[in-house]
N, C-alpha and C positions, 0 to 999 in steps of 0.2 A: 356741168351738171355734176353738185356737190351731193353729195348724200353720205347719212347719216345709218351705218349699223348699233341700235342702240338698248343695252344692259346683251349684252352677246358674251356668251363665251371662247372668249378670243384665246386661239392655239398665238401662242407666246414664249415663246427661249426652252418651248417643246414640255407644255405644262397649260392647262387651260384660265384664264382665270375671265371673273363676268366685270367686262369694260363697257366704254361705248368705240365707236369706230370711228373718226370720221374723218370722209373720201374729196377728195380736190386735185382738181387739173390733172389727172387720173394716178392722181399716189395718194399714200394715206397722208396726211394732213396731222392731225395730232390722233392720240386713244386718252381714255382718262374715264376714270369709276362715271363725271357727271358732268358730260360737252352740249351745251346748251344749242338749242334747232331755234336761233334764231336765222334768219338766211340760207336754210336750208332746203334744198329745192326736194328732198326724200328722203324720211326719217322710217327706217324699218326697224320696226319692235319684237326687236326676241327674248325679249316672256326668259332671259335666265336662264332660258333654257335651248336655244341650235346655235349650233358651233360655226365658229368663223373659225376659220382653217385655209393658209394658202389653197391654190386650188391643187386635185392634181394631174399630175403626172405621168402618164402612158409610155414607157422607151418601147413597146413594141406591138403596133401596128398595122392590118391590112388594108390599106384606105383604099386601093383596087386601081386606080387608077394615076394616070392613061391604063389603059388595053384592056380593061373587065368590070368596066363602071357596069354591065349587068351585075355583077356580086355585091360593090359597095364604089360610090363614088366620094371626091371630096369631099360635097360640102355635107355630101347622107353622115354619112362617116362624123364628121365634126360637127354637127347636129347632135349627134348620139355623146360623142361627148360632152360637149358645152352639156346638153344633159342634164348628165352620170356627177359630174363636176369637174372636168377637168380644163387647164387653163391650155394641155398644151399636148402632143401627142404625135410622134415619133414613127415615122412611115419605113416601112419598107420596101428592098427591094425587087422582089418579085410584079414587075410589071413589065407593058410593054408599049414601047422601046425602053428596053435595064436602063436603070442610074449609072452605067458605067463608062458615059464621057460625059462632056460639058452639057452637050447637043439633048442625052439622054436625062441627066440632071432638071435642067432647063424645063420641060416636055412637061414635067410634075411638078416646080412649083409654079409655072406660068397659070398654072387653074387653081394652084394654091392659092397666092396674088389677090386674082377673081373670085374662088368663093368657099374659104376656108373662112367657117364660121370664131374659130380661135387658135390659136396659133401649130404650124407643123414644121414639122422639123422631117426636111427626107434623111435616112441614109442610102449613102454612096454602094456598089456593091465591089466584092475584096478581087473577085475572077473576071477576068470580061467573058458575059453574058452571062452572068452567077453561075456557073457551070459547077461552082469548087473545083473548078483546077483550068488547068493549060493557059494561060497570060493573067496577069495583073493587072487595073485596070493602073494608069497614069494620078498614081493621088495628089502628086502635089495640086495639077488640077482640078482637081475636085472635091479639097481641104477645107476652099472656104464656105461651100455649098450645102457641106454632107453636115446633117449630123455626128456623123461614124461614117465603119467601114463593112456592111455584111453580105452575104451571099446568104442568107435565113431561106430557110427547104431547101439550100446545100450544107452538108461540109466540107470543109476543104482538104480533099484525102489526101495533098501532097505534106509534107512534115518541110520541108527541102519549100516549096512555096508558100506555107503557112508563117514559118519565115521571116521571110524574104519582108512575106507583106509586114509581118510583126519589125523589122528592123524597118523598115521603110514610115509606118507610122508614129514609131517611136520618135523619128527623128524629124518628125510633120505635129510631133502633141497630139494627136487623133487617135480615135479610143476604137479597136477592132471590138467591134459587139457580135457574137460566135454562135454560130448553127451547130453545136454536139453531134454529128455523125457519120458511123463508120458505116458505107455502103457495104463494105463485106459481110460486114455481120447483120444485113438487114434479115436476108434469107424468104422474100414477099410477106412477112411481115403486114401486118395495120395494126393489130393490139396488143397488150405489152402481154411476153410470155409466162402465161401464167396460169395460177386455175381457171379461170375462164375459157384460158383459149384448148386451156383438154379438154376442159368437159363439152366444152361446144365446137372442136374440130375446127378453131378458128389459125389462123397462121399467123403468130407470137413475134414480137420485137424484144431479142434481148436486150438486159441493160450493160452491157457490158459495151456496146452498139454506140450510147452518150456515155456511159461515162468513161473508159476508152480514149477515146481525142478530148476531154477536157484534161486529163493524165496530159496530156503530152501539147495543149496548149499549154497546160502550167507550167511548165518541163522551157518552154519556149518564152514565156511571157519572162520568166522571173531570167531566161539568156540574154534576154533583148530590151528590156527596160518600158516594153508593151504598156501600154491600160489595156484591158485584156477586161470585157467585161463575156459573161456566157448566159447567154437568150433558157428562156425557160427550160430551169433544172427539172429533174421529173426523178429520179432514184436514191436512195441513199448513202451506196459509191459515192455520187457526184458530189452530195454532203460534203461529207467527207478529205476529199479530194481537196476542193476548193476550202475548205476550214483549215489543212495540214498548211495548201498552199502561204493563207493571208494570217499564219505565224511565223514562217519561214521568210517574209516580207515580202511576198510577189501584191503586187499592183493587179489581184483579182479581183472583181464584184463579181454580182450574178443577182438574176432573178427568179421567179419561180409567177404561176399562177393560181387564183383562187382555184380553180376546178384538180391545181393538182393537192391544193393543201386540205380540201373538203369533201373528196370520191377521190372511189380503188377501182380499185376491177372490179373488186364485192357489186360498183354496184352498177355494171356492165348490163347494157339492154339491148335488143339485139335493133338497135336505133343508129342512124348515121347520129341527129345528133351528140353520141358517146364517144364518139372517133375525132383525135385529133394527132396531132406529134408534135415531140414527143406522146403514146397514149397515155393514158390515167393505169399508172402501178397498182400493184399492191397494198395492202394498208401498212401494212412495214418502211414501206418504203416513205407514204403520207406521210407518217407521224414522224419520221428520219426530219422531212423537209419542215414542220412544224417548231420543232426542235430545232433544227439551223435558222427558223426565223426568229424566236424565241432568245437563244445568244449570238446575232449578229451574222453569222456567216452570210443567211441569207440576204440579205441588202436591200430590193428594191419588189413590189406584185407589182406586173406584170398581165396585161388580159392574155397578149395572144389575139389579137378580135380579129378573127378571120372568117368575112362573112363568102358563104357560098348563095346561090339561085338553090330555090326548094327543089330543082327535080336534083340537081348534084347531091343531096345532104337527105332523098329517098331512096336509098338503097342497099341500106340498114351496112350491116358492119363490114361488110366485106366487100363494095362496090362503091361507100360514099364518100365524097371526097373528104381529105385532111379540114379537120378546121373546122371550130365554134368561133358565136359570136358571145362577145365579154362583159360590153366597158360602162350596158345597162345596167349590168345586173354584179358589178368589182366590188365596188363600194356596200354596197348589203348583203352578199354575200361574205362576205369578210365583218363586217359588224356584227352578224348576227352569229354565225359558225367561229370567229377566234376570241371576239370581243364580249359579248355574249353570254359569252361559255367558260369568260373569265382566261381562257389561252393567253390573249396581250391584253395590255391597254389601247383607250382610243386612243392617247398621245404616238405608242408605238408608230397603230394604225398610220395616222398619216407623216410619219418618217417614211416610213416604205412605201406608201403611195402619192408623197407631195416630195419631203424633205430631199430625202436621199437620189429617187431621180435627177433629178433640179443639180446634185453637188455630181453626180456621176456625168454627166452631162453633157453639165459647165448649160444650166437655163436658168435665163432667170428666173428670183424670187427664189417665195422659200420660210421669211419669216414675215411675219408680221409688226414691222413697225414704224417709224415716224419718217419720211422719209421714200421710204416704198413702196413700186412699183404697185398699185391697186390690182392683185391678179390676186381671186381669193374663192370662196366652194362658203356656203352658208348650208348647215347639216340640220336636216329636225331626224334626229336618233328614235321618237318617239312613235311613228309613223309604220303602219307596217299592210305588205298587199303580199299579191301571190303572182309569181312570177306567168306579165300573158306575153309572149311572142309579140303580139297581136299589138302590145302597147310601144309598141322600140318605135326609134328613128330610126334608128339602124337597117339598109336593105335586107339584110340578115338577118334571120325569126331562129337559128340553128343553136341550141341551147340546152345542156342535159340537164340546168337547173328550170325550167318549165315546169309549171306547176306548184316550185316548191314554197314555200309561206319563208316569207323573211321580214326583216326589218331595219332601220333605216334607209333614207331616200336625201337626195338633196336635192332644195331649195331654188338654189339661183346663183348662179356659174357669172365673175365680176370677169374682165380681164382687165386689161389699162382704164382701169375706172368705168370702164359704159359694159351695161347689165346688156350677159349674152346671153341668156335662160334663167327661166324663170317659173316654177311651177304653179300650178293654175288653180 
């Protein structure tokens, strides 16, 4: 099937230009100011107002399958991703069985091959059983089937163990994507150790529990030469540690999430939809993250999409499960809160949500050019709506953005030249 995007605002070379794009045989056949419609199977008129971009990539999601399909499935999660404009999702390893061996990874990839609507790349565990301690996995046996290695949900507690993991991954050219958390500093906390926790008698999680391990790991990455990616940073100290490590030439990248960039502990309510790990931090932390986005210290925006059942999220801040959904709100939240307010440009947002994630994890695409595989999303930035979780394709419904008025949405997702989502 041939498809022509006529008069689109096309992201190319880091900027938007009004052009037409012809797709043929799964690749971008031609780009020009005027392309003939003769013989084209389908013409999408973009009216010089819709933005055609390399589709988004989320390098941190939880699709919950195998093992926890009552929360989410690869089919429902990838459908949510396709709706949101994502071409690819990288799935975290807190599954049953965990992907800590060839058989464990295959249990997931068998489902991916059968049910995924878009590209899904699994992470393998760092430690056996994803315990953050004990014995390392056999990295070499998993290197070809995993996008990288993570114990997400658990920080690797032993410096010696993490150093050995980094040495082995460096030899294999694989990336470690680390959830950084010092268990001995948690003290039973479940929201940020800040003013809200003190005022409402909640147990708090100190910022040091995150940044102390990031500081350790940046030092180890510098020592071993391992490619090191930091998951969901949330504190001002984390931003500064990573900024300084980059200045020293350490091969470190990092991500943060839409909720950390737009909400802080002043926004907390006594509701499980505000509970995630790491927690919403202080306004000072949020502002430092925004500065990290602006100056390039933070490389990517990832959602940490973490669906749970309604029952698991109905027990307030103290007892609800950690995690919120994020795929279907990511772009509109970032567009409304960062681009429309002038904090960053739309070009910068595409870099953070599409271009950089592909570069960091060596995922196909990122450029709209002739001969490239047609992995695309079409954005309508004039569309406005109120967030209603009942409209989600994800099984998860718990979001801190419920009821928020937002602008911008994806209206079409194309993967390898095939339409995998189209708004009605």
